[in-house]
Structure formats: structure tokens, C-alpha cells
N, C-alpha and C positions, 0 to 999 in steps of 0.2 A: 502493499499500500505504502509505503513509500516510494519510490521512484517517481510514478506522476507529480506529485511534488516537487524530488528537486526537479525535475526537467520542467515547470512549470517554474520553479525560480530561474533557473539558469538562461528558459527563453524570457523572462521579464528583465533580466540583464542584458541580453544580445540585444533587443526591443532600446533599451535608456539607452544603452552604447549606441547604439546606430543614433538614435535623434539626438544624443550630446553630438557626437562627431558632426553629425549634417547643419546641428546648429551651429559649431563653433566653423564650420567649413564657411556657410552661407554670410555669417558676421566677417570675417575674414573677406572673404571672397566681395562683398558689397562695397569693404571698405577702399577694397583697392580703387574698384570700379567709380566709387565715387570720387576719390582723387584723381584718376582719371579724366572725367567730365568735367572737374572743378577745377585741371588745370588748362582745358582744350576752348570753356567757356572765356577764360582769362585772356588766353591766346588770342581767341579771335575780338577781343574786343581791343586788345592792347597793339596787335596788328594794324587793326583799324584805324589808329592816334585816338581811340574813344578812350583817355585817358581818366576820366572822370569815373565813366562807369565802370572801366577794371579798375581803378581804386576801390568805386564801392563796394563791389560784387566782392573784393576781400576783405573790404571792413564788416560788412556784413556776416563773415563766417568766423570772424575774431569773437572771443569770449568776453565777457564785462574784466577778466584780471589784465591790467594791461601789458602784462610779462608774461601770459600764459603758458608753459614748457609748448605747449601744443603750436602754437600760433606762430613760430618761426616764420615759415614759408609765406602764409598768406602777409604778412609784415612789411616783409620784405618786397614782397611785388606789390603792395597798395603805396610803400614806401614810394618806391621807383617811379610809378605811373605818376604819383603827385608832383616829383620834379616837376614833368610835362606839362602842368596846369600852371606851374611859377607859383606853384602854395610852396615856400620852399620852408615855410618855420613847420606846416604840418606833416610835410616829409621827413624831416629831421626828429621830430617828434617820435614818428614812427621807426625810423633809424635806430634809435634811442632803444626804446622797446625793444627793437629785431639784436642790439647789443647787450641789453640783460638778458636776453634768452639766452644767445652765444655764450657770455659766459656764465648762463647757470649750468647747460650740459658741460662747458668745460671744467666746471668746479665737479662735477658726478667722474666725470673721466681721471680727473686728475686724483681723486679719492679714488681712486679703483672699485668704483661701485658699479659692478658688471651684471648687472640685474637687464640692463638694456639688451646688453651685446647677447645674453641667455634669453633672454624674451626673441631677438629676430631670429636666434638658431631655434627653437621650438615652432615658432610660429613662422614670420619672414621679418625682413627689414620694414616692407608697408604696414606693417600692422603696429609700429614704434613713431614717436617725433618723431619728427625731421630734423637732424640735431647741425644741420648746417656743413661749410668746406669751407677751408682756409679761405679762397678765395671769395667766399659770403663774406666774411666781418674783412677780409682789406677794398671788397668793392663797396660795403657801408660805408668805412671809412673816409673813401675817397666819394663818395656820394657828396655824406655830410660836410665834406671841405669844398663842396662844390658849392652845396647849398649855401653853407656861411658865405663866397665867396662872392658870389651873385646877391647876397643880402648887404653886400658891402661890410661884414664882418669877419676881416682880417687876423684879428687874433687868436678866435674861433677857429678858422679855417686854419693854421698852423699848427692848432693841437691835434686837429683830422689829419691833416698828411705827417704828421707826425707818430700818431698813431696805427695811420698805415703802412707805413713804411718799417715801424717796430712788430706789425704782425708779420711782416714779410721777411724780418729777421728772426724773430723768432719763430715760424713754422715747423720747422723740421725736428725739432725738441720738441713742438707739442704732436705731430704725425707719430714721431718714436713714443708717444707715450701711450697715442692712442691703439698702436698696433703692439705694446704692451699687455693691455687691457685686455684687448681681444684673445691672444696668447695667455693668458691668464684664465679666461673663461670656459675656453676649451681645454685647458689643461685642470679646471675643476670639473670639469663634466666627465673627463675621462679617467679621474682618481673618482669620484662620486660613483658611475657606472661601473667601474673595474673594466671597461674597454678600450684598444686602443683605436682611437679614431684617424689620429693622426696617419696612420699607414694610408687610408682610405683618401684622406684629400690629397694625398702626392699621386695620388692614384696615374700615369700616363695616359690610358684608354682615354681618362675625362679629360685631360688635356689637350689632347688629338680629336676631341669630338667640339668641343668649346674653340679651338683655332680652324676648325671646318666651318663652324656657324657663326662666326665673329673675324672674320680673316684679315678688314682692313682692321682692328684693333691698334696698330702699333703705327698704321702708314699714316705720320705726321711726323713732322719738326717740334720737338719739343721745346719750350723755354727753360730755364734753370728752374730748380724746385722752388715750385710753391711764388714766384716773381711773377707780379705781374708789370710789363711793361710801360703801359699806360700808368700809370701810378703812380710808377716810378718817373716820369716823364713830368706829370702835370705837378705832382712835388717840386720838380727840380721849376719849372716854368715859376711856379707861383713862389719860390722865395727869390728867384729870379726881379720880379716884379715887388717884394716885398720887400729890395735893398738888402738880402742876405746872402751879399755873393758868394764869399767863401761855402755855406752849404749850397748854391745852388750848382757853384762846380761838380764840387762831389758827386750831388744828386747825377744831374745832367750827364758825369762822365762815365756813370753807373748805367746811364738809359743811354749813352749812345754804344755804350762796349755791347750792349745788347740789340742794337738799331744800328748798323754800323752803317748801311747805307742808306739811312733816313736823311735828308738833305736837311728840313726843317730842325732834325735834333742837332743834330753837325752844326745848323748855325747859332745856333742856342747856345751849344758849350761854348762855342768859339766867343758869344757873346757875351758869356757870364764870365770867363777868364780876363777880357779886356776890362771890364766891367770891375773885378777884383782889381786889378792894376793899378785903377784909378782913372783909365779912360773916361772919357765923357764922351757917351753915344747919342745924340741927337735926333736920328730920325724915328720917324714914331711908326710903327706894324701895327697889323693887323693879321691875329690866328682866327681860322675856322677848323673848329673839331666837328666832325661831322660822324656820330652814332651812328650805325650802318648795320641794317639789319635788326635781326630777333637771334638770342644766345642757342646753343641746340637744344631740343628736347629729348627726353628717354622715351625708346620703346621695348615692352617685353621681349624676350625672345625664350623658348625653353630646351630644354635639351631631358627628351626620355630617355631615360639610361635604360641597358640593357636589364634586365632584373638581376644577372649572375655576376653582376660587377660588385653589390653591394650583399644579394641572398636569394635563394633560388625558389626562397618561399614566399613568395609576397606578389599582389596582382599588378601594384604599380610604385614604379621610385623616376623622381625625375626630379628637374632642378629650372628653375625660372631663372635668368637674368637681366636687368638691364644693359639696351644699348643705346648710345649717343648715333641722333641721327642731327645731321647738317642742316642750317636753315638756308636757304637762299637768302646773299645780298638785298639791300631794296634798288641800289643803285651800284655801279660798279664807279661811280666819283661823283663828283659835285665840279663844276665850272665857274672859276671867279673871275668876271670881270669888270674892268675900271675903264676910264676914259680915258685914261694916256697910259695904260699898263696890258701888257700882252693878257693874253688870258690863260688863268694857271689853274692846274686839276687836282684838287685833294688827291694826297696819297693814302699806303695804310701805313699805319703808325705802329697800333698793336694787334691781335689776335685775341680776339676775346674765348671764339674755339680754340686757340692753343693752350692756352691757358687752362681752359676748362678738359680739355684731352688729358695735360700733362699731368694733372692731379688726379682725374680717372683712372690715370692710368697706373698713377702710385697705387691707386684705392682698389683696384680690381681683384687681385692676387685674393685679398680677403672677402671682396665681395664675395667672390667663386666660395670661398672657404666655407664663408658662412654658408650660403645657399647648402654647399655639398655639408655640411654638417647638419642641416636641419634635415635634410633627406636623410641622411642615415640615420639619425634616432626615430623619425618618423618611418624608414623600414625595419628599423628592429622592434619596434612598436604592432606594427603591422605582422610582424610576424609572430608574438606572443601573443596577440590578440586569435591568431587564426589557431594557434595552441591552446588556447584554454575556452576561446569561444567555439572556435569551428567556421565554416566557411563564413558566414554571416558575422562573425567578429571582426575577421580578414576584409573582408566587404567594406563595412564601416569604417575600420582605422585607413585603409585604399582613399576612399570617398574622402576621409579627412584631408587627408598627406596630398590628393590631386586639388583640393578649393583650398588650401594652404595656401600651396603652389605658386608664390607670385613673385612678383621682382617689383621694386621701386624705382619708382619711374620719375619720382616730384625734383625738380629742380628750377634753382630762381631764372626763368627762361623771360623776366623784362630785360637781362643784359643783351647787350648788344654782339651781334656776330663778330663785329669789330669797330674801332676807333681809327677813322683817316683824318688826316690834316693837311693844311695850306698854309702860306707864309705870304702876307704881302706887303709891302708897303702903305701906309693908311693912304689913301689917295685926299689930296691937296683939296679938292671940293666935297670930297665925302660922302663920295658917291660909289655906289659897291652893288652888282646885281649877283645874286647865287642860283646857277640855273640845271635842273637832271635834265641829264641824257632825253630825257622825254617832255624837256622844253614847262616843267612848272619851274615859276621865280620869285626870287626874294629879290623887291626893289629895298636894297635899305641906304640909310642916310647915317653916316657916323658923323663923330667930332671931330673937325679936325686938328692935328698935332695932337692926337693921343694914341697910348697903345688900346687897343681892342681885343678881345676873345669872341668869338660869333661864335655859341653852340649850338649845334643843331643835329635834332633829331628826326630820322626816318624808319619806322621798324620795316615796315614792305610797299614793295611796288607799289607807286599811284599811293600809297596813302600822304594824306596832307602834309605837309614840311611845318616841325615847331622850331621855332629859336628865341637862345637870349642874347642878347649883347650884354658885354661885359666893358666897362670901362676901367683898363688897370692902372 
């Protein structure tokens, strides 16, 4: 008489396991899909230069807590969009919040708290808070500096440029600490389970499959580790016009070392050297900086692993990984015309694509390791579920694994694809025309006998031109 009761209890356990697996899987899957839809909606508005609407769409997603750890990405996106509505103070307020959140996540990492890493191993990276990248912090400070400069607050602009440069100097140390934390998390899990996961993470068959699926991962020219040439150059230009010629020389020398073929950077470096030596230069110049296009997006791709690589007694095992997808530039260049000078075209200054690719390349082995570790744990759970609860238990565990295998595709997409630059003598009559290849034209009047920075933003082909003029 006892067997039916035992069987009934076992069936109830299986039913509850299946329901729990489906609930967790749906929650994880919906979160990943929701992130994708939010990013796509923002990118559509932002790419059409509807900056206020794009900012509002992100602000609506923020919690009431000004520095909620969950809100980093939406705060960065909103702050960037507000720059191009010329709401510089509101933009900086949001960038301040972004920095507070970045600081929180960095402190958690430095304190050695491995909960987030273990969480990504058990579910996936997309299920956790977006914690930011090194270039996120550098560009947040760079944009804050630009906002203050455009507001005429040079002391605070100086502070932010110094912070951006300091982030670049400390980036290698920060990255080493982050990697050490992830290694500790894997070691703790190995010790807890008594299983050598590391040998599976180095499986050459998986590496071969990855390279076949993402063959162009390393097909780009990397910048120096964690250095953004745009930030370095712009800081040098600021210190040059702030009268700190010694500092300007040092920074512009570094920028010129990274960009030896960039004529404007070379000219500004020479200019700074002359000013430091006491030469008085009376000619006034106008710089045009063009934020061209939009940063890469991430797409998910899956590698369904042959089950024999991990276990023969499972229904499914696989990993999901992010892939960078580069966006098209808005235009190849802008043309600058004045009455008394020949036409000048903007030239590439720095590629944000390359900045992002350089850091992504360094992070990628650990992204893959976390995904493989997650697959190993879930595959092991499948095996034991099938052993203890039979085929239905194994199916429930495999459904959970299938649905929670998702890549983190979050990225600060409001950044540009690249920065271009041109430099001309400020025209004596103040008249300047800036034209796109499809004949959109800005007709501007500048102050004569002044230095200017004209900052132009065009996210996509044929989007409206947004600009600001800064008298330096």
C-alpha cells in the first residue's frame, strides 16, 4: 500500500520541479528580451536625433533612488542624449549619478564580494546589474568636462578632465582586480562542489567552435590598453586654452604618439610647445569636432555544444555569447568652407569602435569562461535531476538551461562610432559653412579674432545636425 503514496510524492516533486524550472526560465528569458527591446527603442529615437524623447525613455526606466545600482546604463544613455538638447546641467546631474553607481560597483568588486560573479555563473550575465566598462567611466568624465566647458565653468571642466585621465592611468590595475575576483569565484565554486571545472574551461574543441562562430573578433587595430585617444587629445586642447602649457604639451605629446598621422593633433602639439617656450601666437583658430555615427551594438549568438564535451547523459547544453556589431557612419566627412580659405574636410581623430573593441577583446576570455562555467553547472544539474527524478526531471532541468542561456547585450550605444576633426583659421568676416556630403548645410557666424570649438553631432545618415559653439 505504500508504493502508490511514494510514487505520488515523487510525481508531485517532478511537477513542482518542472513548474519551478519553467518559472525561472521564463523570468530570465523575459528579462533578456526586455533589455533588447529597451535598447532597440532608445537607439531608434537617438539615431533619428530625437534626443529629448530618447532621454525621457531612459529616465522613465529609472527607479526613484538617484543612484540605484540597477540604473547605470539607462542613466548613461539619458545623460548623453540630454547633452544634445543643450541641457548641460541636467546631463551632468545624471552623469554624477552614473559615477556614483560605477563607484558602488567598483567598491563591491574591490571588497572581494563574488556574489555577482557567482550569480552570472548560475544564471547569465544579463540577469545581473550592468556594472559598466572602463571606457564608460572615462567617457562619463569626458562628457562632464565638455558640459562644464560649454557652460563656461573651466575650473570644474579641469577637474573632470583630470578624473578622466586618472581613470585611464588606473585602468590596468582595476582590470587586474576584476579578473582576480572572477578567478576567486570559480575557485570557490570548485572547492564547494569538489569538481575540477577549470579543465573544461580550457577545452580546445570549444575554443575552435568559438573562433568559427566569431571569426572577426580580433580583426581590428587595437589602441593601447584602456586608453581613449579622444579623451587624451581633448584634455590637451583644453589645457592649452586654459593656459597650462606644460600640461598641454605632455598630454598632446601622448595623443600625438597614438595618432602620429593626425595633422591637427601634430599642429596643436607644436603650438603648445611654442606657447610653453614663451612664443606669442596671435592667429585665432576654429576647431570642428564631429561625433559621427553610433557605437557598436551587441548581438547574441549561441553555440550548441555536443553533449559529449560535458556529459553524455543530458538533453541539451550550450552557451550564449555577445558579438559586437559595428554601425555605419553617418557620413564619411564634413566639408568646411569660408570665403577666404579653401575647403577643408574633417578627418578621423579617434575611433570609439576601436576603444570598445580593445576592451571587449580583453574581457572576452572571461565572458566565455563564465558562460562555460554556467553551462557546466546547469549540465551537471541536468544529469543529477535525471538520475534522481527520471526523464521528466532531466527535461525540466534542460528547459531551465535552454531558457537561461542568454548573452548580455547591454552596451552604451549613445556613444559615437568615431570622432573626426578639422582646424581652420577663424575667418576675418566670421562666416563659415559646414556641409554634409548630401548637402545639409550649417551657416554659422563666429566671433572674429576668437578661438572657437564647434561641436557637431550626427548619429545616422540624414539625421538632423545638432551643434554647439564654444568660444575658447
